[in-house]
C-alpha positions in Angstrom: -11.7 92.9 92.3 -13.9 95.9 91.8 -14.5 99.0 94.3 -18.2 97.9 95.1 -16.9 94.4 96.2 -14.2 95.7 98.5 -17.1 98.0 100.4 -18.1 95.9 103.6 -21.7 95.5 104.6 -23.2 98.1 102.5 -24.2 101.4 104.0 -24.0 100.2 107.6 -20.3 98.8 106.8 -19.5 102.2 105.0 -20.7 104.2 108.1 -18.5 102.1 110.4 -15.5 102.8 108.3 -16.5 106.4 108.0 -16.6 107.0 111.7 -13.5 105.0 112.3 -11.7 107.2 110.1 -12.9 110.4 111.5 -11.9 109.1 115.0 -8.4 108.1 113.6 -8.2 111.6 112.3 -9.5 113.2 115.7 -6.9 111.2 117.6 -4.0 112.2 115.5 -4.9 115.8 115.2 -5.1 115.8 119.0 -1.6 114.3 119.4 -0.2 116.7 117.0 -2.0 119.8 119.0 -0.7 118.4 122.3 2.8 118.2 120.8 2.6 121.7 119.5 1.2 123.0 123.0 4.1 121.0 124.8 6.8 122.9 122.5 4.7 126.1 123.3 5.2 125.8 127.0 8.9 125.2 126.7 9.5 128.6 125.1 10.7 131.4 127.0 8.7 133.9 125.0 5.5 132.0 125.5 3.9 135.0 127.1 4.9 137.3 123.9 3.4 134.7 121.6 0.0 134.4 123.5 -0.2 138.1 123.2 0.7 138.0 119.6 -1.7 135.3 119.0 -4.6 137.1 120.8 -4.0 140.2 118.6 -3.9 138.2 115.5 -7.1 136.3 116.5 -8.9 139.6 117.3 -7.8 141.1 114.0 -9.2 138.0 112.1 -12.5 138.4 114.1 -12.8 142.0 113.1 -12.3 141.1 109.3 -14.7 138.2 109.5 -17.1 140.4 111.1 -16.6 143.2 108.5 -16.8 140.7 105.7 -20.0 138.8 106.9 -21.9 141.5 109.0 -21.6 144.3 106.6 -25.1 145.5 105.8 -26.2 144.7 102.1 -26.8 147.5 99.9 -30.0 149.5 99.7 -32.2 147.5 97.4 -34.2 151.0 96.5 -31.0 152.6 95.9 -29.8 150.1 93.5 -33.2 150.1 91.5 -32.9 153.9 91.6 -29.5 154.1 90.1 -30.7 151.3 87.4 -33.6 153.5 86.5 -31.4 156.7 86.1 -28.9 154.7 83.9 -31.7 153.4 81.6 -33.2 156.8 81.2 -29.6 158.1 80.5 -29.3 155.3 77.7 -32.6 155.8 76.1 -32.2 159.6 75.9 -28.6 159.4 74.6 
């Protein structure tokens, strides 16, 4: 039996299988997250962990903003430096 013959109903069947797989993944992920939350609430140092997690998330946010929100280099400055380098290379 080939791979193509195992796919039910063409594109519609594939879409149904894809949605079912995503739903199964969501349910299993939600179950794991719920178990983690239950374990977190049972800890005696939950407040300290929450504070540490908040600091960690804020640091990650700063890093993400620095990475993606940094202004691009000045285009004219780049062109001017390239022109100076070309002139120096031609004169040397």
